LOGU-34011 format. One record per residue: x, y, z of N, C-alpha, C in turn; residue in three letters; residue number from 1. Coordinates in steps of 0.001 Angstrom, whole numbers, plus 500000, padded with zeros to 6 digits. Atoms other than C-alpha are relative to their C-alpha. Example, Ala and Ser with C-alpha at 12.3 -4.5 7.8 and 13.67 -1.06 7.14 Angstrom:
2
- 500890:498810:500000:512300:495500:507800:500900:501200:500000:ALA:1
- 499180:498810:499940:513670:498940:507140:499230:501090:500730:SER:2
END
This chain:
115
- 500131:500420:501473:064177:128226:808021:498536:499552:499741:GLN:1
- 501131:500536:500333:060637:127671:806438:500186:498724:499699:VAL:2
- 500022:500933:500983:060325:123961:805593:498328:499946:499614:GLN:3
- 501530:499863:500643:057368:123200:803233:500094:498496:499543:LEU:4
- 499962:501096:500706:056756:119345:802069:498699:499950:499583:VAL:5
- 501290:500505:500657:054123:118479:799485:499970:498533:499665:GLU:6
- 500219:501568:500440:052727:115261:798887:498472:499841:499506:SER:7
- 501681:500260:500467:049528:113855:797072:500061:499895:498648:GLY:8
- 499905:499869:501600:051032:114317:793331:499658:498721:499695:GLY:9
- 499858:501138:500344:050584:111690:790924:499208:499836:498472:GLY:10
- 500814:499929:501366:048715:110418:787593:498654:499852:500130:LEU:11
- 501458:500101:500089:045153:110833:787412:499230:500008:498687:VAL:12
- 500844:499827:500980:042569:110439:784938:499151:501076:499436:GLN:13
- 500900:498872:499944:040810:112922:783204:498680:500013:500589:PRO:14
- 500890:499634:499266:037937:114266:785062:499853:499149:501717:GLY:15
- 499727:500565:498677:039348:112483:788404:500080:500927:500851:GLY:16
- 499919:498900:498774:040188:114344:791670:501448:499395:500559:SER:17
- 498726:500098:499162:043342:114690:793780:500025:500905:500794:LEU:18
- 499937:499294:498942:044066:115966:796926:501563:500126:500576:ARG:19
- 498445:499924:499765:047559:117738:797599:500107:500217:501542:LEU:20
- 500218:499692:498688:048859:118140:801003:501579:500876:500118:SER:21
- 498497:499491:499846:051969:120470:802210:499801:500564:501440:CYS:22
- 499974:499950:498318:053175:119862:805795:500932:501308:500171:ALA:23
- 498934:498869:500148:054970:123169:806948:500491:499987:501718:ALA:24
- 499501:499923:498754:057596:123383:809718:500597:501152:500539:SER:25
- 498819:498797:499589:059833:126137:811555:499009:500825:500029:ARG:26
- 500508:498947:500022:057030:128458:811367:498663:499754:500735:ILE:27
- 501119:500119:499345:054125:129768:813523:498825:499915:498741:ILE:28
- 500968:500109:501026:051606:128320:810856:498952:500927:499630:PHE:29
- 501302:499041:500274:048534:129909:811661:500139:501439:499595:SER:30
- 499969:498687:500278:050025:133413:811086:500554:500412:498510:SER:31
- 499739:500032:501277:050849:132579:807678:498742:500100:498938:TYR:32
- 501010:500043:501368:048818:132962:804118:500716:498794:499569:ALA:33
- 499411:500925:500656:049404:129836:802526:499483:499582:498531:MET:34
- 500494:500201:501388:048766:128496:799000:500915:499461:499282:GLY:35
- 499409:500821:500944:049541:126708:795775:500120:500722:498775:TRP:36
- 499990:499492:501322:050941:127674:792368:500310:498405:499333:TYR:37
- 499706:501113:500939:051691:125198:789452:500788:500678:498711:ARG:38
- 499205:499600:500919:054127:125625:786708:499959:498681:498838:GLN:39
- 499275:501194:500698:054667:123662:783542:501207:500793:499040:THR:40
- 498676:499535:500788:057631:123892:781162:499916:501026:499022:PRO:41
- 500304:498880:500670:058088:127026:779639:498895:501248:500129:GLY:42
- 501099:499004:499828:055395:128962:781046:500127:500564:501434:LYS:43
- 499447:499294:498498:055217:131308:784345:499252:499321:500941:GLU:44
- 500485:500436:499247:054291:129964:787544:498629:500645:500319:ARG:45
- 501622:499635:499930:050345:130119:787966:499338:499980:501342:GLU:46
- 500624:500243:498459:048482:130788:791300:498676:498870:499827:LEU:47
- 501148:500959:500122:045888:127806:791755:499219:500507:501526:VAL:48
- 500927:499622:498782:044633:128962:795383:501061:500373:501012:ALA:49
- 499357:499258:499047:045514:131283:798189:498918:499486:501230:THR:50
- 501005:499901:498509:044150:130712:802309:500904:501066:500533:ILE:51
- 499288:498929:498977:045157:133574:804390:499697:499538:501563:THR:52
- 500043:500164:498434:045659:133614:808279:498809:500009:500567:SER:53
- 501147:500110:499605:042140:134138:808834:498845:499322:499038:ASP:54
- 500881:501019:500612:040936:131434:806426:499118:500513:498593:SER:55
- 500579:499419:501160:039838:133693:803288:500485:499339:498877:THR:56
- 499290:500768:501365:040295:131723:800216:499899:500942:498803:THR:57
- 499854:499426:501224:041190:133107:796641:500493:498889:498872:ILE:58
- 499841:501135:501166:041020:131035:793393:499721:501180:498761:TYR:59
- 499912:499509:501383:041755:132112:789843:499035:499571:499297:PRO:60
- 501048:500437:500719:039197:131729:787171:500518:498766:499436:ASP:61
- 499704:501037:500496:040852:129013:785819:499897:498702:500993:SER:62
- 500188:501183:498551:040374:126679:788980:498692:500070:500723:VAL:63
- 500955:499656:499003:037435:128400:790426:498678:499086:499815:LYS:64
- 500934:501177:500056:034554:125731:791122:500857:498738:499980:GLY:65
- 499308:501334:500206:037099:123094:790689:500997:499628:501372:ARG:66
- 499060:500069:498638:039760:123729:793696:499228:500169:501005:ALA:67
- 500225:499873:498533:039169:123811:797415:501349:500056:500588:THR:68
- 499004:499637:499063:041904:125261:799725:499564:499670:501326:ILE:69
- 500388:500077:498508:041887:124333:803237:501056:500125:500802:SER:70
- 498834:499887:498912:044048:124571:806396:499756:499275:501029:ARG:71
- 500225:500387:498689:044420:122599:809541:501247:500176:500752:ASP:72
- 498837:499315:499217:046337:124811:812007:500409:499088:501217:ASN:73
- 499262:500905:499029:046714:122048:814428:500817:498702:499488:THR:74
- 499440:500870:500441:048236:119943:811988:501114:500655:499040:LYS:75
- 499136:499021:500800:050464:122937:810212:500083:499351:498659:ASN:76
- 500028:500453:501354:049412:121672:806837:498546:500484:499291:THR:77
- 501139:499468:501017:047380:123007:803892:499515:499058:499077:VAL:78
- 500445:501106:500912:045420:120950:801449:499241:500519:498712:TYR:79
- 500655:499620:501423:044387:121405:797443:499235:498848:499917:LEU:80
- 500796:501223:500299:041560:119337:796785:499612:500599:498729:GLN:81
- 500089:499811:501316:041523:119343:792794:498666:499142:499327:MET:82
- 501143:500877:500653:038151:118038:790845:500021:500286:498661:ASN:83
- 500276:499896:501357:037322:117656:787432:501173:500347:499229:SER:84
- 498723:499659:500706:040937:117297:786331:500219:499821:498460:LEU:85
- 499881:500215:501535:041989:118059:782810:501331:499887:499748:GLN:86
- 498276:500227:500513:045204:117300:780811:500522:501332:500051:PRO:87
- 499216:498668:499860:045851:121210:781136:500048:500308:501219:GLU:88
- 499675:499665:498830:045989:120954:784810:501347:499182:500184:ASP:89
- 498643:500793:499987:049079:118631:784156:501020:501258:500627:THR:90
- 499039:499137:499381:052163:120498:786161:500450:499699:501111:ALA:91
- 499341:499961:498636:054363:120622:789106:499112:501108:500733:VAL:92
- 500786:499294:499086:052221:121853:791872:501095:500619:501346:TYR:93
- 499130:499557:498894:054143:124124:794629:499554:500855:500885:TYR:94
- 500759:499149:498815:053120:125117:798095:500818:501068:500153:CYS:95
- 499121:499068:499373:054363:128205:799391:499349:500518:501704:TYR:96
- 500347:499546:498760:054076:130028:802970:500249:501668:499758:ALA:97
- 499391:498637:499911:054037:133829:803213:499537:500772:501077:ALA:98
- 500240:499315:498999:054126:136506:805602:500882:501232:499967:ARG:99
- 499276:498515:499766:055298:140098:805984:500547:500148:498263:LEU:100
- 499296:499633:501540:056076:140241:802058:500983:498966:499544:GLY:101
- 499202:501342:500613:058366:136870:802128:499242:499146:499829:ARG:102
- 500723:501405:500753:057472:133832:800420:501153:499067:499995:ARG:103
- 499334:501207:500100:058889:130426:801091:499356:498841:498943:SER:104
- 500647:500919:501192:058536:127638:798407:500059:498372:500378:TRP:105
- 499713:501563:499847:058099:123690:798807:500740:499528:498725:GLY:106
- 499421:500360:500917:059943:121584:796358:499157:499394:498978:GLN:107
- 500528:500493:501103:057166:120709:794413:499617:498367:499799:GLY:108
- 500519:501255:500206:054765:117843:793496:499391:499753:498692:THR:109
- 500224:500177:501230:054155:116444:790151:498645:499516:499689:GLN:110
- 501402:500151:500301:050243:116464:788875:500122:499211:498646:VAL:111
- 500013:500217:501239:049747:114450:785695:498470:499535:499900:THR:112
- 501130:500347:500045:046488:114303:784187:499905:499416:498377:VAL:113
- 499744:500608:501354:046488:111629:781267:499035:498701:500001:SER:114
- 500964:501263:499916:044198:108670:780196:501151:498970:499508:SER:115
END
């Protein structure tokens, strides 16, 4: 069973930056697409970034230019660097791992952008 553990969330001021990490275990990490979604109460989960097994990256317009996803296959870890954070980026951020149509999720990490 895939295990994903996120870290790096917290409180950040508007305009600030944050780097989230997601450590994976019990998978052949390099063969998985990895990514991040976020969710706020009452809203659907929103894609933030995806990185494929060959390190192609995908971002929605809402974060393009502010988010950078990367992966370290030697550490089984995916990272999300978020810059120029705004209050509307406040959410629980979830890491996922996907392969062959199946997706597994982490428990989420809270990011709060507030002064």
